[in-house]
DRENMILUM-893730 format. One line per field, with one value per residue (C-alpha): residue number from 0; x, y, z. Coordinates in Angstrom, 3 decimals. Layout:
BEGIN
num = c(NUM|...) $
x = c(X|...) $
y = c(Y|...) $
z = c(Z|...) $
REM end
This chain:
BEGIN
num = c(0|1|2|3|4|5|6|7|8|9|10|11|12|13|14|15|16|17|18|19|20|21|22|23|24|25|26|27|28|29|30|31|32|33|34|35|36|37|38|39|40|41|42|43|44|45|46|47|48|49|50|51|52|53|54|55|56|57|58|59|60|61|62|63|64|65|66|67|68|69) $
x = c(97.398|98.789|99.412|101.196|103.988|105.495|108.203|107.492|109.068|110.110|108.336|105.206|106.096|103.472|104.207|103.088|102.930|102.874|106.350|107.128|107.005|109.907|112.240|114.567|114.282|117.915|116.626|113.923|115.999|118.334|115.890|114.193|117.622|119.218|116.915|113.167|111.747|109.296|105.851|107.181|106.849|109.219|107.610|107.643|110.939|111.980|109.869|111.189|114.562|113.157|111.245|114.403|116.972|114.773|115.456|111.979|108.888|109.622|112.971|111.633|109.277|112.206|114.338|111.431|110.877|114.807|114.688|111.622|112.518|115.968) $
y = c(165.435|165.464|168.893|169.648|172.224|173.570|176.232|178.592|176.675|173.690|170.313|169.467|167.550|165.769|166.622|164.485|166.882|163.940|163.355|166.166|163.861|162.139|165.188|165.557|168.432|169.230|168.903|171.219|173.679|173.706|174.024|176.953|178.868|178.215|177.061|178.064|181.011|183.048|181.291|178.243|174.534|171.858|169.924|173.170|173.752|169.988|170.192|173.783|172.047|168.810|170.903|172.861|170.366|167.549|166.830|165.997|165.218|161.707|162.811|165.614|163.382|160.866|163.406|165.210|161.329|161.021|164.277|164.264|160.808|161.705) $
z = c(133.712|130.280|128.377|125.042|125.104|121.720|121.053|117.829|115.156|117.151|117.689|120.293|123.349|125.480|129.114|132.285|135.346|137.788|137.128|139.348|142.047|140.891|141.696|144.606|146.861|145.650|142.177|142.706|144.320|141.657|138.798|140.626|141.291|137.845|134.832|135.298|133.684|135.792|136.021|134.275|135.719|136.029|132.994|131.176|131.433|130.480|127.578|126.400|126.247|124.449|121.831|121.367|120.759|119.224|115.628|114.799|116.955|118.300|119.128|121.199|122.968|123.898|125.151|127.302|128.531|129.596|131.231|133.136|134.671|135.813) $
REM end
């Protein structure tokens, strides 16, 4: 399933929720404990970071693609 995430004043990122399956149990626990905001999914988190730090939309998408496939 593909969705789009965009922070106000930042770049839109297309997310792929199926990439949650790539996360290890330890990775999920770490993200849950330290980085997820209430009600946020793992892919939402990755898109939030990519949208905030991308210089433009293609750069934000590349950042998301790299992070979500770790």
